[in-house]
Steps between C-alpha positions, in 0.01 A plus 500: 500500500692489181479791258251421226519762230291291263183568702558873456241574224717756313805274494300195403329683218839601358647154560204345321583697182854357471551258208603216739172550685297492176688247291648278772827318497583549133505874570741468796851558385649254744257216419694350208812447716304405810292236318819312404585462869174338602485123542248272337165583656290206380356318794658743755333689780567873454477782758540855366558740793426860390311374197372846394268454202577127494698477176750252637208294639342490164823391341549222757148379437557505118818297551309225668553574874295266715389791725575871502443738792570871477496731804543880520464767762311726252130468489504692170739249345295202618176654374639543145447213258 
């Protein structure tokens, strides 16, 4: 079994307080550079492996992706909306 620290309640509580967890992609320092590397997503099928809180999934959907699937090993991450 892979290590899953995000389902440790103490770790998850602290991680959930980080600005990137609260404010999403705009609060992630690397996002502005990373976004420039993404292809056009309109009409594409997107799979986000390790989707966490789903911020990239939301972005793909907003960009017109035809379908978006996010998977994550953490039940805590998947339960968060």
